[in-house]
C-alpha positions as CSV (number, residue, x, y, z in Angstrom):
1,M,-15.5,2.5,9.6
2,P,-16.4,5.2,7.2
3,A,-16.8,4.4,3.5
4,S,-13.6,6.3,2.8
5,Y,-11.6,3.8,4.7
6,Y,-12.8,1.0,2.4
7,Q,-12.5,3.0,-0.8
8,L,-8.8,3.9,0.0
9,M,-8.0,0.4,1.1
10,E,-9.4,-0.8,-2.2
11,K,-7.3,1.6,-4.1
12,I,-4.1,0.3,-2.2
13,Q,-5.0,-3.2,-3.0
14,A,-5.5,-2.6,-6.6
15,V,-2.2,-0.8,-6.9
16,D,-0.4,-3.3,-5.0
17,F,-1.9,-6.1,-7.2
18,V,-0.5,-4.3,-10.2
19,L,3.0,-4.2,-8.5
20,V,2.9,-8.0,-7.9
21,D,2.0,-8.6,-11.5
22,L,4.6,-6.3,-12.8
23,T,7.2,-7.9,-10.5
24,L,6.4,-11.4,-12.0
25,Y,6.6,-10.0,-15.4
26,L,9.9,-8.2,-14.9
27,D,11.4,-11.4,-13.4
28,T,11.2,-12.9,-16.9
29,H,11.5,-9.6,-18.9
30,P,14.2,-7.7,-16.9
31,E,15.0,-5.4,-19.8
32,D,11.5,-4.0,-20.5
33,L,12.0,-0.3,-19.9
34,E,8.3,0.5,-20.2
35,A,7.4,-2.2,-17.6
36,I,10.0,-0.8,-15.3
37,K,8.6,2.7,-15.7
38,Q,5.1,1.4,-14.9
39,F,6.5,-0.5,-11.8
40,N,8.3,2.7,-10.6
41,Q,5.1,4.9,-11.1
42,K,2.9,2.4,-9.3
43,A,5.4,2.0,-6.5
44,M,5.3,5.7,-5.9
45,E,1.5,5.7,-6.1
46,S,1.4,2.9,-3.6
47,K,3.6,4.8,-1.2
48,Q,1.5,7.9,-1.5
49,L,-1.8,6.0,-0.9
50,K,-0.4,4.3,2.2
51,A,0.8,7.6,3.6
52,E,-2.7,9.0,2.9
53,F,-4.3,6.0,4.5
54,E,-2.1,6.2,7.6
55,S,-2.6,10.0,8.0
56,Q,-6.4,9.3,8.2
57,F,-6.8,5.9,9.8
58,G,-3.5,4.9,11.5
59,P,-0.7,2.5,10.8
60,L,-1.0,0.1,7.9
61,L,2.3,-1.8,7.9
62,Q,4.1,-3.4,10.8
63,Y,7.7,-4.2,11.6
64,G,8.9,-0.7,11.4
65,L,7.4,0.1,8.1
66,S,4.8,2.4,9.7
67,Y,5.2,4.8,12.7
68,S,2.9,4.7,15.6
69,S,1.2,7.7,17.2
70,Y,1.1,8.0,21.0
71,P,-0.3,6.1,22.7
72,W,0.6,2.8,20.8
73,S,-1.9,2.7,18.0
74,W,-1.6,-0.9,16.9
75,K,-4.2,-1.9,19.5
76,D,-6.9,-0.1,17.7
77,T,-9.0,-2.3,15.4
78,P,-9.8,-3.1,12.8
79,W,-6.4,-3.9,11.5
80,P,-6.0,-3.6,7.8
81,W,-5.8,-7.4,7.3
82,Q,-9.2,-7.8,9.1
83,V,-11.3,-5.9,6.5
């Protein structure tokens, strides 16, 4: 895989880690407007990064969260959880 594959995957993982952390924080601070704004901004960033990844390297999420090209592209490796 090209270096850009790993760089983009690392960006996705970093943003998704922030989302997990903010989710845990917001579970105990549900009225923190700034944290909610950060969460929403990172959620949008995550969605954009994942769309960029999929346009370059194929599906990232299973169970109907990512579309497949023709032919069925989930058979192509490496799968995101393998890197």
